[in-house]
C-alpha positions as CSV (number, residue, x, y, z in Angstrom):
1,X,36.4,25.5,4.3
2,X,39.1,25.2,6.8
3,X,37.8,26.4,10.2
4,X,41.3,27.6,11.1
5,X,41.2,30.3,8.5
6,X,41.6,33.5,10.3
7,X,39.1,36.1,9.5
8,X,39.3,39.5,11.3
9,X,36.8,42.3,11.7
10,X,37.5,45.0,9.0
11,X,38.7,42.6,6.5
12,X,37.5,43.4,3.1
13,X,36.2,40.9,0.5
14,X,35.1,42.7,-2.7
15,X,32.3,45.0,-1.5
16,X,31.9,43.3,1.9
17,X,33.6,44.1,5.1
18,X,33.7,41.7,8.0
19,X,31.8,42.9,11.1
20,X,32.0,39.8,13.3
21,X,31.7,36.1,13.3
22,X,28.2,34.7,14.2
23,X,27.2,31.3,15.5
24,X,28.1,28.4,13.1
25,X,25.2,27.3,10.8
26,X,24.2,23.7,10.5
27,X,22.9,22.8,7.0
28,X,20.3,20.2,6.2
29,X,23.1,17.9,5.1
30,X,24.5,17.9,8.7
31,X,27.6,20.0,7.7
32,X,28.4,23.0,9.9
33,X,29.5,26.2,8.2
34,X,31.1,29.4,9.6
35,X,29.0,32.4,9.2
36,X,30.0,36.1,9.5
37,X,28.0,39.3,9.7
38,X,29.2,41.4,6.7
39,X,28.6,45.0,5.9
40,X,28.2,45.9,2.2
41,X,29.4,49.1,0.8
42,X,25.8,50.4,0.6
43,X,25.6,50.0,4.4
44,X,23.4,46.9,4.5
45,X,24.4,44.1,6.8
46,X,23.7,40.5,6.3
47,X,25.0,37.0,7.4
48,X,26.9,35.2,4.9
49,X,28.7,31.8,5.0
50,X,32.4,31.9,4.9
51,X,32.7,29.7,1.9
52,X,30.6,32.1,-0.2
53,X,32.5,35.4,0.4
54,X,36.0,33.9,0.5
55,X,35.5,32.2,-2.8
56,X,34.0,35.2,-4.3
57,X,30.5,33.6,-4.9
58,X,29.0,36.6,-3.1
59,X,30.7,39.9,-3.6
60,X,28.0,42.3,-2.2
61,X,24.5,42.3,-0.7
62,X,23.3,42.4,-4.2
63,X,23.2,46.1,-4.6
64,X,26.2,46.4,-6.9
65,X,24.5,44.3,-9.6
66,X,20.9,44.5,-8.9
67,X,20.1,47.6,-11.1
68,X,22.5,46.9,-13.9
69,X,22.5,44.8,-17.1
70,X,25.5,42.8,-18.2
71,X,26.7,45.9,-20.0
72,X,26.5,48.2,-16.9
73,X,23.3,50.0,-18.2
74,X,20.8,50.9,-15.6
75,X,17.7,48.6,-15.7
76,X,14.6,50.0,-14.1
77,X,12.8,46.8,-13.8
78,X,15.8,45.1,-12.3
79,X,16.1,47.8,-9.7
80,X,12.4,47.5,-8.8
81,X,12.8,43.8,-8.3
82,X,16.1,44.5,-6.3
83,X,14.2,46.8,-4.0
84,X,11.7,44.0,-3.3
85,X,14.6,41.6,-2.6
86,X,16.2,44.1,-0.2
87,X,12.9,44.7,1.7
88,X,12.1,41.0,1.9
89,X,15.5,40.3,3.4
90,X,15.3,43.2,5.8
91,X,11.9,42.2,7.1
92,X,13.3,38.8,8.1
93,X,16.3,40.3,9.9
94,X,16.5,40.0,13.6
95,X,17.4,43.7,13.9
96,X,14.5,44.9,11.9
97,X,12.3,47.3,13.9
98,X,9.2,45.1,13.6
99,X,11.0,41.8,14.0
100,X,8.0,40.4,16.1
101,X,6.0,40.2,12.8
102,X,8.6,38.1,10.9
103,X,11.9,37.0,12.6
104,X,10.3,36.2,16.0
105,X,7.7,34.0,14.2
106,X,10.4,32.0,12.4
107,X,9.8,33.7,9.0
108,X,13.0,33.5,6.9
109,X,14.2,33.9,3.3
110,X,15.3,30.7,1.9
111,X,19.1,30.5,1.3
112,X,18.6,30.3,-2.5
113,X,17.3,33.8,-2.5
114,X,18.9,35.4,0.6
115,X,22.4,34.8,-0.7
116,X,21.8,35.4,-4.5
117,X,19.8,38.2,-5.9
118,X,20.0,36.7,-9.4
119,X,18.2,33.6,-8.3
120,X,15.4,35.7,-7.0
121,X,15.4,37.9,-10.2
122,X,15.0,34.9,-12.4
123,X,12.2,33.5,-10.3
124,X,10.4,36.9,-10.4
125,X,10.5,37.2,-14.1
126,X,9.4,33.5,-14.6
127,X,6.4,33.9,-12.2
128,X,4.6,36.9,-13.4
129,X,6.4,40.0,-12.0
130,X,4.9,43.2,-13.2
131,X,5.4,46.9,-12.0
132,X,3.1,47.6,-9.0
133,X,2.7,44.0,-7.9
134,X,3.8,42.9,-4.4
135,X,5.4,39.7,-3.3
136,X,3.1,37.6,-1.1
137,X,3.5,34.4,0.9
138,X,0.6,32.0,0.1
139,X,1.0,30.5,3.6
140,X,1.7,33.2,6.1
141,X,3.1,30.7,8.7
142,X,6.0,29.9,6.3
143,X,8.8,31.9,4.9
144,X,9.9,33.3,1.5
145,X,10.8,30.5,-0.9
146,X,9.7,29.8,-4.5
147,X,6.8,27.4,-3.8
148,X,5.3,29.7,-1.1
149,X,5.5,33.0,-3.0
150,X,3.6,34.7,-5.7
151,X,3.0,38.3,-7.2
152,X,-0.3,39.9,-6.2
153,X,-1.9,43.4,-6.2
154,X,-1.7,45.5,-3.2
155,X,-5.3,44.8,-2.3
156,X,-4.7,41.0,-2.7
157,X,-1.7,41.3,-0.5
158,X,-3.5,43.1,2.2
159,X,-6.2,40.5,2.2
160,X,-3.7,37.8,2.9
161,X,-2.4,39.3,6.1
162,X,-2.8,37.6,9.4
163,X,-5.0,40.4,10.8
164,X,-7.4,40.5,7.7
165,X,-11.0,40.1,8.7
166,X,-13.1,37.8,6.5
167,X,-16.8,37.3,6.5
168,X,-19.1,34.9,4.9
169,X,-21.7,36.8,2.8
170,X,-24.4,34.9,0.9
171,X,-22.2,31.9,0.9
172,X,-19.1,33.7,-0.3
173,X,-15.9,34.3,1.8
174,X,-14.8,37.8,1.3
175,X,-12.6,40.3,3.1
176,X,-14.7,42.6,5.2
177,X,-13.0,45.8,3.7
178,X,-13.5,44.5,0.2
179,X,-17.2,43.9,0.8
180,X,-17.5,47.5,2.2
181,X,-15.9,48.9,-0.9
182,X,-18.0,46.6,-3.2
183,X,-21.3,47.7,-1.7
184,X,-20.3,51.5,-1.5
185,X,-20.7,51.6,2.3
186,X,-17.4,53.2,3.5
187,X,-19.1,55.8,5.4
188,X,-21.0,53.1,7.4
189,X,-18.1,50.8,8.1
190,X,-18.1,51.4,11.8
191,X,-21.9,50.8,12.0
192,X,-21.8,47.5,10.1
193,X,-18.8,46.3,12.2
194,X,-20.7,47.1,15.3
195,X,-23.7,45.2,14.1
196,X,-21.7,42.1,13.4
197,X,-20.0,42.3,16.9
198,X,-23.5,42.5,18.5
199,X,-24.5,39.2,16.8
200,X,-26.2,40.3,13.6
201,X,-25.7,38.0,10.7
202,X,-23.5,39.4,8.1
203,X,-26.3,39.7,5.6
204,X,-28.4,41.7,8.0
205,X,-25.5,43.9,9.0
206,X,-24.8,44.8,5.4
207,X,-28.2,44.8,3.8
208,X,-30.4,46.6,6.4
209,X,-30.5,50.3,5.9
210,X,-28.9,52.3,8.6
211,X,-30.7,55.3,9.9
212,X,-28.6,58.4,9.9
213,X,-27.4,59.3,13.3
214,X,-28.4,55.9,14.7
215,X,-26.0,53.1,14.0
216,X,-27.8,50.5,16.1
217,X,-31.2,50.4,14.4
218,X,-32.5,49.7,11.0
219,X,-35.3,51.6,9.2
C-alpha cells in the first residue's frame, strides 16, 4: 500500500472511523505496514492495518457480522463465540484496565484471529466449542493462537491460571481448591492451608482431623 496515501482522522471506511495513525508494524516477512487506530460503529477501538480497511477486507470490529447467519438471521451460538472473541481481544489491549495481566506480559491475539472474527469462529467450531466452555491458553506465557488454545470448563480454566496453587497428594498433582472440594473440606480450607504453610505434609494437612475451634492441632 502506498505510504503516501492520505488518511485523516474522522474518515469512514464501512463501519470503521479513523481515530489516529499508530506506529508502523513490521511483519515477520520484513515488510512494514501502516497501522491505524479505528473506532467501530459499536464503539470498540482496535488497531488495523491500512491495507485491510482500505481494500475492504475488514469492515468492522466483527460485531456487524458476528451474530448473523448469511441470511441475516440472528445466531445465538455465533453471538456467544463473538462475545468470547471480543473479550479475548479486549484483554490483550494496552488500554484494558488490567493490562498488567496480559498486554504488559506480552500476551497478544494472533493476527489471524484479531483481524478476522470468522477465522476464530471456524476454529472454535472445529475444536469443540460448546455453550458454557471458556477459551484457555495451554501455555499461559504465550498468547492466543490456534495451537495454544482450547475450550475448557470454568473450573479447568481457573486451574490453569498463573496464581493457581497445586499440591502433590498421594502422588497426584491436583489444584488445592479442587482437593478441598473433592474431600468436602470447604469449611476447613484456612486450617489446612495454615498447616501446609507451617511445614505439614499435604497428606497430614488434609487427612488428620481438625479439632473444632483449634486449627493448629489434630485429635
